[in-house]
C-alpha positions in Angstrom: 26.2 56.0 40.5 29.5 57.8 39.9 29.3 61.5 41.0 30.5 62.6 37.6 27.5 61.0 35.9 25.2 62.4 38.6 26.5 65.9 38.0 26.3 65.6 34.2 22.7 64.2 34.3 21.7 67.0 36.7 23.2 69.8 34.6 21.6 68.4 31.5 18.2 68.4 33.3 18.7 72.0 34.3 19.7 73.0 30.8 16.6 71.3 29.4 14.2 72.8 31.9 15.5 76.2 31.1 14.9 75.7 27.4 18.6 75.9 26.6 19.3 72.3 25.5 21.2 72.2 22.1 21.6 69.5 19.6 23.2 69.1 16.2 20.7 69.9 13.4 21.0 67.8 10.3 21.1 69.5 6.9 21.2 68.0 3.5 22.9 70.8 1.6 24.2 74.4 1.9 24.8 76.8 -0.9 25.6 80.3 0.0 22.7 81.8 1.9 20.4 78.8 1.4 20.4 75.8 3.6 18.4 72.6 2.8 16.8 71.0 5.9 14.0 68.5 6.0 13.2 69.2 2.3 12.9 72.9 2.9 15.0 75.8 1.6 15.9 78.1 4.5 17.8 81.4 4.7 21.0 80.9 6.6 21.5 83.8 9.1 24.2 82.0 11.1 27.0 81.8 8.6 30.4 83.5 9.0 30.9 83.4 5.2 30.4 87.1 4.9 31.5 87.4 1.2 30.1 84.1 -0.1 33.5 82.7 -1.0 33.0 79.3 0.7 30.4 78.2 -1.8 31.5 80.2 -4.9 31.6 77.7 -7.7 34.0 79.8 -9.8 36.5 80.0 -7.0 36.2 76.3 -6.3 36.9 75.5 -10.0 39.9 77.8 -9.9 41.2 76.1 -6.8 40.9 72.6 -8.0 42.2 73.4 -11.5 45.5 74.3 -9.9 45.9 70.7 -8.8 45.0 69.1 -12.2 48.6 69.1 -13.5 49.7 66.9 -10.6 46.7 65.8 -8.5 48.7 63.5 -6.2 51.5 66.0 -5.3 49.9 66.7 -1.9 48.1 64.2 0.4 44.8 65.2 2.0 46.4 65.1 5.5 49.6 66.7 6.8 50.3 63.6 9.1 52.1 65.6 11.8 52.7 69.0 13.3 54.9 71.4 11.2 57.7 71.0 13.6 57.7 67.2 13.5 56.5 66.3 10.0 58.2 69.0 8.0 57.1 72.4 6.7 55.6 72.2 3.2 56.4 75.2 1.0 52.7 76.1 0.7 52.6 77.0 4.4 55.5 79.4 3.8 53.8 80.8 0.7 50.6 81.5 2.6 52.5 83.2 5.4 54.4 85.2 2.8 51.1 86.4 1.3 50.0 87.6 4.7 53.2 89.4 5.3 52.9 91.1 1.8 49.4 92.1 2.8 50.6 94.1 5.9 54.2 95.0 5.1 55.4 96.1 8.5 59.2 95.8 9.0 60.5 93.1 11.3 57.1 91.3 11.5 56.0 88.0 10.1 53.1 85.6 10.1 52.4 82.2 11.5 49.4 80.0 10.5 47.3 78.1 13.0 44.6 75.4 12.5 41.8 77.7 13.7 41.1 81.0 15.5 40.4 79.0 18.6 43.8 77.2 18.4 45.5 80.6 17.9 43.9 82.5 20.8 44.1 79.6 23.1 47.8 78.9 22.5 49.2 82.4 21.9 47.8 83.9 25.1 48.8 80.9 27.2 52.3 81.0 25.8 53.0 84.7 26.1 51.5 85.4 29.6 53.2 84.2 32.7 52.6 84.3 36.5 52.7 87.9 37.6 51.5 89.3 34.3 48.1 90.9 33.8 45.6 90.2 31.0 43.0 92.8 30.6 40.2 91.7 28.2 37.1 93.3 26.9 34.0 91.7 28.6 32.5 90.6 25.2 35.7 88.9 23.8 35.3 85.5 22.3 35.4 82.3 24.3 38.8 81.3 22.8 40.3 84.5 24.3 38.8 83.8 27.7 40.0 80.2 27.7 43.5 81.2 26.6 43.7 83.7 29.5 42.4 81.1 32.0 45.0 78.6 30.9 47.8 81.0 31.4 49.2 81.7 34.9 48.6 85.4 34.6 46.0 87.4 36.5 42.9 87.9 34.3 40.6 90.9 34.5 37.7 91.8 32.2 36.8 95.4 31.7 33.3 96.6 30.8 32.6 96.4 27.1 34.3 99.2 25.2 34.6 101.2 28.5 38.0 102.9 28.4 37.4 104.6 31.7 37.2 101.2 33.4 40.2 99.9 31.4 42.3 102.9 32.3 41.5 102.5 36.0 42.8 98.9 35.8 45.9 100.0 33.9 46.7 102.8 36.3 46.3 100.5 39.3 49.0 98.2 37.9 51.9 100.4 36.8 54.8 98.0 37.2 53.4 94.8 35.7 53.5 93.3 32.2 50.1 94.2 30.8 48.3 92.7 27.8 45.1 94.4 26.6 43.0 92.1 24.4 40.0 93.1 22.3 38.2 92.1 19.1 38.0 94.8 16.4 34.4 93.8 15.5 32.6 91.9 18.2 31.1 88.7 17.0 27.7 88.8 18.8 26.8 92.5 19.0 28.5 93.5 15.8 29.8 96.8 17.2 33.5 97.9 17.0 36.3 98.7 19.4 37.8 102.1 19.5 41.2 100.9 18.3 42.7 104.4 18.2 41.8 105.0 21.8 43.2 101.6 22.8 46.5 102.4 21.1 46.7 105.6 23.1 46.1 103.8 26.4 48.6 101.0 25.6 51.3 103.7 24.9 50.4 105.7 28.0 50.6 102.7 30.3 53.3 100.7 28.6 51.1 97.8 27.8 50.9 95.4 24.8 47.8 95.4 22.5 46.4 92.2 21.2 43.7 92.6 18.4 41.5 89.8 17.2 40.4 90.8 13.7 38.4 87.6 13.0 35.3 89.4 12.1 36.9 92.3 10.2 39.6 90.5 8.1 38.5 90.5 4.5 35.8 93.0 5.1 37.6 96.2 6.2 40.6 97.9 4.7 41.3 98.5 1.0 43.3 95.3 0.9 41.0 93.3 3.2 43.5 93.4 6.0 41.0 94.4 8.6 40.0 97.4 10.7 43.5 98.3 12.0 44.7 98.4 8.4 41.8 100.6 7.4 42.5 103.0 10.2 46.2 103.0 9.4 47.0 101.8 13.0 48.6 98.5 12.1 52.1 99.5 13.2 50.7 100.2 16.7 49.1 96.7 17.1 51.6 94.4 18.9 49.7 91.2 18.1 47.2 90.8 15.3 45.1 87.6 15.0 42.7 86.8 12.2 41.0 83.8 10.7 40.4 82.3 7.2 37.1 80.7 8.4 34.9 83.7 8.0 35.2 86.3 5.2 37.9 84.3 3.5 35.6 81.3 3.2 38.2 78.7 4.2 39.8 77.2 7.3 42.6 78.2 9.6 44.0 81.4 11.3 47.1 83.4 11.7 49.0 85.7 13.9 51.0 88.7 12.6 53.6 90.0 15.1 57.3 90.9 15.6 59.8 88.2 14.5 60.8 87.4 18.0 57.2 86.7 19.1 56.7 84.4 16.2 59.9 82.5 16.9 58.9 82.3 20.5 55.5 80.8 19.7 57.0 78.2 17.3 59.0 77.0 20.4 56.5 77.5 23.2 52.9 77.6 21.9 51.4 74.2 22.7 48.4 74.5 20.3 50.9 74.9 17.5 53.5 72.4 18.6 51.3 69.5 19.5 48.6 69.7 16.9 48.6 68.0 13.5 49.0 70.8 10.9 46.3 71.8 8.5 46.1 69.8 5.3 48.2 71.4 2.6 45.2 71.3 0.2 
């Protein structure tokens, strides 16, 4: 048998023996915190829909009523990437809304298909051979994969351990350095010390990349996330957040300096080579 098949079969055997084999569980319906499975109503503790927007009937009616005047204006698919197929005005309107939310001069937003697409493509595009990525140990898999795909050196510091982080920074004084952290960590639910990270990034001339996936829509008076709530937004070089959690939708965005956004439009593979989100 082909060695690939042998290896796959062996790894599946090990996963199963360790009790870690996973499969897709069929559900018949899901409404808010209730999931219907095998005729039973179950509480859903695995949802990212923190505010219940995804299944809010009132919001759904409001959304679809906006299309009633011309239900065929937009197709259900975008048919191509935004660079190839054209840039519908609704993409610009969404990005303008994000920019109005944060209101930092000389910064703008760019929408991605998902948080995974965003982290994977942005990190890979920005970081080159000779650069150093320093990532919190508990950062999401998309951040890890983006760092691995880049040509930069990739070091993970102990979770929320600024002593360890500072040691790495001080040992690399003359390199381009990118510190990456989530603001609220997805699995443990604890938070990063963003103010402390801002001090370290200034002290060691690094860039700070903040993934607000789990705080966007929940923290801040305007729902902008934890950096916004702490009034530290201007000190964050790259902010990434998603619409697939508290916002109850799909997609993600980056908010950064104009030049960074223009660079990503030209160099970010997950943006350039992926069919864009449906307009509706």
